[in-house]
C-alpha positions in Angstrom: -29.0 23.3 -46.8 -25.3 23.4 -48.2 -24.4 24.4 -44.5 -25.8 21.2 -43.4 -24.5 19.1 -45.7 -21.0 20.5 -45.4 -21.2 20.2 -41.2 -22.1 16.4 -41.8 -19.7 15.7 -44.3 -16.8 17.3 -42.5 -18.0 15.0 -39.0 -18.7 11.9 -41.4 -14.7 12.9 -42.4 -13.5 13.3 -39.0 -15.4 10.0 -37.9 -13.9 7.8 -40.2 -10.4 9.3 -39.8 -10.9 8.7 -36.1 -11.6 5.2 -36.3 -9.0 4.6 -39.0 -6.8 5.8 -36.7 -8.0 3.2 -33.8 -7.8 0.2 -36.2 -4.5 1.4 -37.4 -2.7 1.8 -34.5 -4.5 -0.4 -32.6 -6.1 -0.7 -29.3 -3.5 -2.7 -27.8 -1.8 0.2 -26.0 1.5 -1.2 -26.7 1.1 -4.9 -27.5 1.7 -6.9 -30.5 -0.6 -6.4 -33.2 -1.0 -8.7 -36.3 0.6 -6.4 -38.6 3.7 -7.2 -37.1 3.7 -10.8 -37.9 7.5 -11.3 -39.4 7.5 -12.2 -42.6 10.3 -14.6 -42.5 9.9 -18.4 -43.1 10.6 -19.5 -39.6 7.6 -17.2 -38.3 5.2 -17.7 -40.9 5.6 -21.7 -40.5 5.4 -21.4 -36.8 2.3 -19.2 -37.3 0.9 -21.8 -39.8 1.6 -24.6 -37.7 -0.3 -23.4 -34.4 -3.3 -22.4 -36.7 -3.8 -25.7 -38.2 -3.8 -27.0 -34.4 -6.0 -24.7 -33.6 -8.8 -25.1 -36.9 -8.1 -29.0 -36.5 -9.5 -28.8 -32.5 -13.0 -29.4 -33.7 -14.1 -29.0 -29.9 -13.4 -25.1 -29.7 -15.7 -22.2 -30.8 -15.5 -19.9 -34.1 -14.1 -17.5 -31.4 -11.5 -19.5 -30.8 -10.7 -20.6 -33.9 -10.7 -17.0 -35.0 -7.4 -16.0 -32.1 -5.0 -13.9 -33.7 -1.6 -15.8 -33.5 1.5 -13.2 -34.3 4.8 -14.6 -34.4 8.0 -12.8 -33.9 11.5 -14.2 -34.0 10.0 -17.4 -32.3 8.2 -16.0 -29.9 4.2 -16.3 -30.4 1.8 -13.9 -29.2 -2.1 -14.8 -28.9 -4.5 -12.4 -28.6 -8.3 -12.5 -28.9 -12.0 -13.1 -27.1 -12.5 -17.3 -26.3 -15.7 -18.5 -24.8 -14.3 -20.3 -21.9 -11.3 -20.7 -20.0 -10.7 -24.3 -21.5 -10.2 -23.0 -24.8 -7.8 -20.6 -23.3 -6.2 -23.6 -21.9 -6.5 -25.8 -25.2 -5.0 -22.6 -27.4 -2.3 -22.0 -24.9 -1.2 -25.8 -24.8 -0.9 -26.1 -28.3 1.2 -22.7 -29.0 3.5 -24.4 -26.1 3.8 -27.2 -27.6 4.4 -26.1 -31.1 6.5 -23.1 -30.3 8.7 -25.3 -28.0 8.3 -24.3 -24.6 6.2 -21.7 -22.5 8.6 -19.2 -22.4 8.1 -18.7 -26.1 4.5 -17.7 -25.6 2.8 -14.8 -24.5 -0.9 -15.3 -23.6 -3.5 -12.2 -23.9 -6.5 -14.5 -24.5 -9.4 -12.7 -23.1 -12.5 -14.6 -22.0 -15.8 -13.6 -23.4 -18.3 -12.9 -20.5 
């Protein structure tokens, strides 16, 4: 019985560490992750303005309202699932307008199937 408990404990710990490692490193395969958001005032304000614009649009779904917005040195990355191509376009348009151009926005938004 003690061996079974020990085996289960080890298995649980290994699974927890594996899951933690995946979330800590991200499953983006080299992409930008939310923990890479810059803490300088300009990037925080840029993210805040885009987030406020997205949230203010009540035609967007909850998924769209929860898209990750990551600003680094004036460049914005958008990530996460939305329900439709129209939602994706609306969010990207808001980010492009606020960031000051399409060259400052990286669109990694996915459409839910």
